[in-house]
C-alpha positions in Angstrom: 116.4 121.2 97.4 116.1 118.1 95.4 115.9 114.8 97.3 116.7 111.4 96.0 114.4 108.9 97.7 115.8 105.4 97.6 113.0 102.9 97.8 110.5 105.6 96.8 108.2 103.1 95.1 107.6 101.1 98.2 104.9 101.4 100.9 106.6 103.9 103.1 108.7 105.5 100.4 105.7 106.4 98.2 104.1 108.3 101.2 107.4 110.1 101.8 107.7 111.1 98.1 104.2 112.6 98.1 104.8 114.5 101.3 108.0 115.9 100.1 106.2 117.1 96.9 103.4 118.6 99.0 106.1 120.5 100.9 107.5 122.0 97.8 110.7 119.8 97.6 112.1 118.4 94.4 112.1 114.6 94.3 113.8 111.8 92.3 113.1 108.2 93.1 115.7 105.3 92.9 114.1 101.9 93.3 115.0 98.4 92.0 111.3 97.6 92.0 112.0 94.2 93.7 109.2 95.0 96.1 108.2 98.5 95.0 105.6 99.4 92.4 106.3 102.0 89.7 102.6 103.0 89.7 103.1 104.4 93.2 105.5 107.0 91.9 103.7 110.2 90.6 104.2 110.7 86.8 105.9 114.1 87.5 108.7 112.4 89.5 111.7 110.9 87.7 112.0 107.2 88.5 115.5 105.6 88.1 115.2 101.8 88.2 118.3 100.6 90.0 119.9 99.3 93.1 121.7 101.1 95.9 124.3 98.4 95.5 125.2 99.8 92.1 127.6 102.6 93.0 128.0 104.0 89.5 124.2 104.0 89.0 123.7 105.8 92.3 126.3 108.4 91.4 124.6 108.9 88.0 121.2 109.4 89.7 122.7 112.0 92.1 124.5 113.9 89.4 121.9 113.7 86.7 119.2 115.3 88.8 121.4 117.7 90.7 120.4 116.0 94.0 121.2 118.0 97.2 120.0 115.4 99.8 119.0 111.8 100.1 116.2 110.0 101.9 117.4 106.4 102.2 114.6 103.9 102.6 115.7 101.1 100.3 116.2 98.0 102.4 115.0 94.5 103.2 112.8 94.5 106.3 111.5 91.1 107.2 112.7 89.9 110.6 112.2 86.2 109.8 113.7 86.4 106.4 116.8 88.1 107.9 117.2 85.2 110.3 117.0 82.7 107.3 119.2 84.9 105.0 121.5 87.0 107.2 124.2 87.5 104.5 121.6 88.7 102.0 120.3 91.3 104.6 123.8 92.5 105.4 124.5 92.9 101.7 121.3 94.7 100.9 121.1 96.9 104.0 124.6 97.4 105.2 126.6 97.3 101.9 123.8 99.2 100.3 124.1 102.0 102.8 127.9 102.0 102.4 127.6 102.2 98.7 125.2 105.1 99.0 127.5 107.0 101.4 130.4 106.5 99.0 128.4 107.8 96.1 127.3 110.8 98.1 130.8 111.6 99.1 132.0 111.4 95.5 129.2 113.7 94.2 129.4 116.2 97.1 125.9 115.4 98.5 126.0 116.3 102.2 122.4 115.7 103.6 120.9 112.4 104.5 117.7 111.2 106.2 118.2 107.5 107.0 115.4 105.1 107.6 116.2 103.1 110.7 114.1 101.1 113.1 113.1 100.6 116.7 114.3 97.0 116.1 117.7 98.3 117.1 116.5 98.4 120.7 115.7 94.6 120.9 113.9 94.0 124.2 114.3 97.2 126.1 114.5 97.4 129.9 111.7 100.0 130.1 108.4 100.2 128.4 109.1 103.8 127.3 112.1 103.9 125.1 114.3 106.9 124.6 117.1 107.3 122.0 119.6 106.8 124.8 118.3 103.3 125.6 120.8 100.5 125.0 120.8 99.2 121.4 120.6 95.4 121.6 119.0 94.2 118.4 117.9 90.6 118.4 117.7 89.9 114.7 120.0 90.3 111.7 117.6 92.8 110.4 117.9 95.0 113.5 121.7 94.6 113.5 121.9 95.8 109.9 120.0 98.9 110.8 122.3 99.6 113.8 125.4 98.9 111.7 124.1 101.3 109.1 123.4 104.0 111.8 127.1 103.6 112.9 128.3 104.1 109.3 126.1 107.2 108.9 127.4 108.7 112.1 131.0 108.0 111.2 130.5 109.5 107.7 128.8 112.6 109.2 131.8 113.2 111.5 134.5 112.5 109.0 132.9 114.1 105.9 131.0 116.9 107.5 127.5 115.6 106.5 124.2 116.7 108.0 122.3 113.5 108.9 119.2 112.3 110.8 118.5 108.7 111.5 114.8 108.1 112.1 114.0 105.0 114.3 110.5 103.9 113.2 108.1 102.1 115.5 105.2 100.1 114.1 104.1 101.7 110.8 100.5 101.1 109.7 97.7 102.7 107.7 97.8 104.6 104.4 97.1 108.1 103.1 95.6 106.8 99.8 94.3 103.4 99.0 96.7 103.3 96.0 99.6 103.4 98.5 98.2 100.7 100.9 100.6 98.1 102.5 100.0 94.9 100.6 103.1 93.1 101.7 101.3 90.9 104.1 103.9 90.5 106.8 102.8 93.4 109.0 100.1 93.3 111.7 97.2 94.9 109.9 97.4 93.0 106.6 97.9 89.8 108.5 94.7 90.4 110.5 92.8 91.3 107.4 94.0 88.2 105.6 93.1 85.9 108.6 89.6 87.4 108.7 89.2 87.0 105.0 90.1 83.3 105.3 87.6 82.8 108.1 90.3 82.2 110.6 90.9 83.8 114.0 93.7 86.2 114.5 96.6 84.9 116.5 97.8 86.5 119.7 101.1 85.2 121.3 100.6 85.4 125.0 97.8 86.9 127.1 99.5 86.8 130.5 101.9 89.8 130.2 101.9 92.4 133.0 99.8 94.9 130.9 96.3 96.2 131.3 94.7 93.3 129.4 97.6 90.7 129.4 98.6 91.3 125.8 101.7 93.1 124.5 101.7 96.9 124.2 103.2 98.5 121.1 103.5 102.0 119.6 101.7 102.2 116.3 102.2 105.1 113.9 100.2 106.1 110.9 102.4 106.1 107.8 101.3 109.6 106.9 102.6 110.9 110.2 105.8 109.0 109.5 106.1 110.6 106.1 105.6 114.1 107.6 108.4 113.3 110.0 110.7 112.8 107.0 109.7 116.2 105.7 110.5 117.8 109.1 113.9 116.1 109.1 114.6 117.3 105.6 113.7 120.8 106.5 116.0 120.6 109.5 118.9 119.6 107.2 118.0 122.2 104.6 119.4 124.9 106.8 121.8 122.9 109.0 125.5 122.5 109.0 127.3 119.2 109.8 125.4 117.3 112.4 124.2 113.8 113.3 120.9 113.1 115.1 119.0 109.9 116.0 115.3 110.4 116.6 112.5 108.1 117.6 109.4 108.3 115.4 106.3 107.0 117.2 103.1 108.2 118.7 104.5 108.1 122.2 101.5 106.0 123.3 100.9 102.3 123.3 98.0 100.1 122.4 97.6 96.4 123.4 97.2 93.8 120.8 93.6 93.2 122.1 92.9 97.0 121.7 94.1 96.8 118.1 91.9 93.8 117.4 88.9 95.4 119.1 89.4 98.5 116.9 89.7 96.4 113.8 86.5 94.6 114.7 84.7 97.8 115.3 85.8 99.3 111.9 85.3 96.2 109.8 82.3 94.7 111.5 84.1 91.4 111.8 84.6 89.1 114.7 88.3 89.6 115.8 88.2 87.2 118.8 91.8 85.9 118.8 93.3 82.5 119.1 95.7 82.6 122.0 99.1 80.9 121.6 102.0 80.7 124.1 104.4 83.7 124.4 107.2 83.9 122.0 110.7 84.1 123.4 112.1 87.6 123.5 108.8 89.5 123.1 108.9 92.4 125.5 105.6 93.2 127.4 105.6 96.8 126.3 107.6 99.0 123.9 106.5 102.6 123.4 108.5 105.5 121.9 109.6 108.4 123.9 108.9 110.8 121.1 109.9 114.0 123.0 113.1 114.6 121.0 111.1 114.5 117.7 108.9 117.2 119.1 111.8 119.4 120.3 114.2 118.9 117.4 111.9 118.5 114.4 108.8 120.3 115.7 106.9 117.1 114.8 104.3 115.0 116.7 102.0 112.2 115.4 98.5 113.5 114.7 96.5 110.3 113.9 95.0 107.9 116.4 94.4 104.2 116.3 91.0 104.5 114.7 92.3 106.6 111.9 95.1 104.1 111.3 92.7 101.1 111.1 90.1 103.0 109.0 92.8 104.0 106.4 94.3 100.5 106.3 90.9 98.9 106.0 90.0 101.2 103.1 93.2 100.4 101.4 92.8 96.7 101.9 89.3 96.8 100.5 90.3 98.6 97.4 93.7 97.0 96.7 92.9 93.4 97.7 89.2 92.5 97.6 88.4 89.9 100.2 87.4 87.3 97.6 91.0 87.3 96.3 92.9 87.6 99.6 95.0 84.5 100.1 94.8 82.4 103.3 97.2 83.4 106.0 99.5 80.7 107.2 100.6 80.1 110.8 104.2 80.8 109.9 103.2 84.2 108.5 102.5 85.7 111.9 106.0 85.7 113.2 106.3 89.5 113.0 103.2 90.5 114.9 104.4 93.0 117.5 107.8 93.3 116.0 109.1 96.4 114.4 109.8 97.6 110.9 
């Protein structure tokens, strides 16, 4: 099998690329490098610089490398940016997925692992979220992921594709410092930047009905997530037409205070937070029911919170020394506790 990984030069994509290679799969990367970094792509892997919005370019990449399956990660993912620029997000995420599906149909590529998000659930009714929970996304970003899932499902049924949509929970950490998340809008980088600037991390609400009053979220190490993609690819290697939607999380939740305590222990820094009022729409708890991933993919997360923090801290130290880390702004923290 040869897999085209769209967005393979990004934070998550680069981990997926290396895990596929380690599993003996052929890999080609398609990335427009708007947020990705070519240096993340191993020299042995062909890198096609291009956008999933370019149908002719996607078809050429599929045909030129005899691709037999696609892992589609290329997308915009900032919740706040999606609110400010909804049409841009619909173009990049929804039209991008449509263009990819058209190209796959034209080139006879019948396997797809789609990068989705637990953001499709919005604020769920229960703390433990299964795949059958109502999908009520609360941002344009979440809606673009759900709309893309619908397109994938329709294409699978109409065209006889084998597809798996993976709904990620909160992705953190790194397997190699060279692949660290340096985007700055996810929880760990934001905390590191706040500490670097001599500021207190911000927590929105400490009066939730949880064990310490702060929100509970399911965090997953990016290497565990990458291995879930390999498991999904293996499932599709030997599968006929099918469509699956699978949660990818640890199946256990950590409070925001527990995350900050662990960061403090690993870094040796004071992570005492500044408490601000709750944000509208933030659920008290959101944890993946990951039992389907275990049954269907034979996959479970292996790395705990300490391993997540240690790897993220190591990556932050090597890729962005504290003396050069920019100051975090108050409006940068809007995504804490939200889902990518």
